[in-house]
C-alpha positions in Angstrom: -55.7 25.5 5.1 -58.5 24.6 2.7 -59.3 20.9 2.3 -58.8 19.4 -1.1 -62.2 19.2 -2.9 -63.7 15.8 -3.9 -63.3 15.2 -7.6 -66.2 14.3 -9.9 -65.9 12.5 -13.2 -68.1 14.0 -16.0 -68.8 12.1 -19.2 -68.7 14.0 -22.5 -70.9 13.4 -25.5 -67.9 12.1 -27.5 -67.1 9.4 -24.9 -64.3 11.3 -23.2 -64.4 12.1 -19.6 -63.0 14.9 -17.5 -62.4 15.3 -13.8 -63.3 18.5 -12.0 -64.1 19.5 -8.4 -67.5 18.3 -7.3 -68.1 21.5 -5.2 -66.7 24.9 -6.0 -63.8 25.8 -3.6 -65.0 28.1 -0.8 -62.8 30.5 1.1 -63.2 32.5 4.3 -61.8 36.0 4.6 -61.3 35.6 8.3 -59.0 32.6 8.1 -57.5 32.5 4.6 -54.6 34.7 3.7 -51.8 35.1 1.1 -53.7 33.9 -2.0 -55.9 35.3 -4.7 -59.6 34.9 -5.4 -61.7 35.7 -8.4 -64.1 38.7 -8.6 -67.0 36.2 -8.9 -66.0 34.3 -5.7 -65.6 37.5 -3.8 -69.0 38.8 -5.0 -70.6 35.6 -3.9 -68.9 35.7 -0.5 -70.0 39.3 0.1 -73.5 38.6 -1.4 -73.2 41.5 -3.9 -73.2 41.6 -7.7 -70.0 41.1 -9.7 -70.6 44.6 -11.1 -70.4 46.1 -7.6 -67.0 44.5 -7.0 -65.7 45.7 -10.5 -67.0 49.2 -9.7 -65.0 49.3 -6.5 -61.9 48.0 -8.3 -62.4 50.7 -11.0 -62.7 53.6 -8.6 -59.5 52.3 -6.7 -61.2 51.4 -3.5 -60.4 47.7 -3.9 -57.0 46.6 -5.2 -56.9 44.0 -7.9 -54.3 42.3 -10.0 -54.0 40.8 -13.4 -52.5 37.3 -13.3 -51.3 34.9 -15.9 -50.9 35.4 -19.6 -54.7 35.7 -20.0 -54.7 38.7 -17.7 -57.6 37.5 -15.5 -58.4 39.8 -12.6 -57.8 38.5 -9.1 -58.1 40.1 -5.6 -55.7 39.2 -2.8 -57.6 37.9 0.2 -55.6 40.2 2.5 -56.8 43.3 0.4 -60.4 42.1 0.5 -60.2 41.7 4.3 -58.7 45.1 4.7 -61.4 46.7 2.4 -64.3 45.0 4.2 -67.7 44.6 2.5 -68.9 47.0 -0.2 -72.1 49.0 0.2 -74.6 48.6 -2.7 
Protein backbone atom coordinates (compact mmCIF):
# COMPACT_ATOMS: atom_id res chain seq x y z
CA UNK A 1 0.00 0.00 0.00
CA UNK A 2 1.25 3.46 -0.87
CA UNK A 3 1.50 5.85 2.07
CA UNK A 4 -0.63 8.97 1.96
CA UNK A 5 1.46 11.92 0.75
CA UNK A 6 2.02 14.94 2.96
CA UNK A 7 -0.08 17.88 1.92
CA UNK A 8 1.29 21.34 1.15
CA UNK A 9 -0.71 24.57 1.23
CA UNK A 10 -0.06 26.94 -1.67
CA UNK A 11 -1.08 30.61 -1.60
CA UNK A 12 -2.62 32.06 -4.74
CA UNK A 13 -2.20 35.68 -5.90
CA UNK A 14 -5.86 36.43 -5.18
CA UNK A 15 -5.48 35.43 -1.51
CA UNK A 16 -7.01 31.98 -1.87
CA UNK A 17 -5.06 28.92 -0.93
CA UNK A 18 -5.11 25.38 -2.28
CA UNK A 19 -3.88 22.13 -0.80
CA UNK A 20 -2.00 19.58 -2.89
CA UNK A 21 0.47 16.77 -2.32
CA UNK A 22 3.95 18.03 -1.42
CA UNK A 23 5.66 15.26 -3.38
CA UNK A 24 4.27 13.49 -6.45
CA UNK A 25 2.99 10.02 -5.63
CA UNK A 26 5.48 7.34 -6.63
CA UNK A 27 4.69 3.76 -7.50
CA UNK A 28 6.64 0.57 -7.88
CA UNK A 29 5.79 -1.96 -10.57
CA UNK A 30 7.17 -4.78 -8.43
CA UNK A 31 4.82 -4.22 -5.48
CA UNK A 32 1.80 -2.23 -6.70
CA UNK A 33 -1.07 -3.86 -8.48
CA UNK A 34 -4.64 -3.34 -9.52
CA UNK A 35 -4.53 0.37 -10.17
CA UNK A 36 -3.80 2.70 -13.06
CA UNK A 37 -0.90 5.09 -13.69
CA UNK A 38 -0.48 7.95 -16.11
CA UNK A 39 1.70 7.70 -19.18
CA UNK A 40 3.93 10.42 -17.71
CA UNK A 41 4.43 8.51 -14.45
CA UNK A 42 5.22 5.35 -16.35
CA UNK A 43 7.73 7.14 -18.59
CA UNK A 44 9.47 8.59 -15.53
CA UNK A 45 9.60 5.19 -13.86
CA UNK A 46 11.07 3.55 -16.97
CA UNK A 47 13.32 6.58 -17.64
CA UNK A 48 12.13 6.91 -21.22
CA UNK A 49 10.29 9.70 -23.02
CA UNK A 50 6.53 10.03 -22.94
CA UNK A 51 6.58 9.67 -26.72
CA UNK A 52 8.18 6.22 -26.37
CA UNK A 53 5.33 5.04 -24.13
CA UNK A 54 2.68 6.51 -26.46
CA UNK A 55 4.39 4.85 -29.44
CA UNK A 56 4.21 1.45 -27.76
CA UNK A 57 0.55 2.04 -26.90
CA UNK A 58 -0.20 3.01 -30.51
CA UNK A 59 1.45 -0.09 -31.98
CA UNK A 60 -0.49 -2.26 -29.52
CA UNK A 61 2.49 -3.52 -27.54
CA UNK A 62 1.30 -1.85 -24.34
CA UNK A 63 -2.36 -1.86 -23.38
CA UNK A 64 -3.88 1.45 -22.27
CA UNK A 65 -7.34 2.60 -21.23
CA UNK A 66 -9.29 5.83 -21.45
CA UNK A 67 -10.78 6.67 -18.08
CA UNK A 68 -13.27 9.24 -16.89
CA UNK A 69 -15.33 11.65 -18.89
CA UNK A 70 -12.23 13.52 -20.05
CA UNK A 71 -10.86 10.36 -21.70
CA UNK A 72 -7.39 10.58 -20.17
CA UNK A 73 -5.13 7.64 -20.98
CA UNK A 74 -4.02 5.35 -18.16
CA UNK A 75 -2.05 2.10 -18.06
CA UNK A 76 -2.80 -0.68 -15.59
CA UNK A 77 0.21 -1.45 -13.40
CA UNK A 78 -0.29 -5.17 -14.09
CA UNK A 79 -0.11 -4.53 -17.87
CA UNK A 80 3.04 -2.41 -17.46
CA UNK A 81 4.65 -5.13 -15.35
CA UNK A 82 3.79 -7.78 -17.95
CA UNK A 83 5.14 -5.61 -20.79
CA UNK A 84 8.44 -4.82 -19.08
CA UNK A 85 10.53 -1.83 -20.08
CA UNK A 86 10.42 -0.45 -23.64
CA UNK A 87 13.54 -0.26 -25.77
CA UNK A 88 14.35 3.23 -27.08
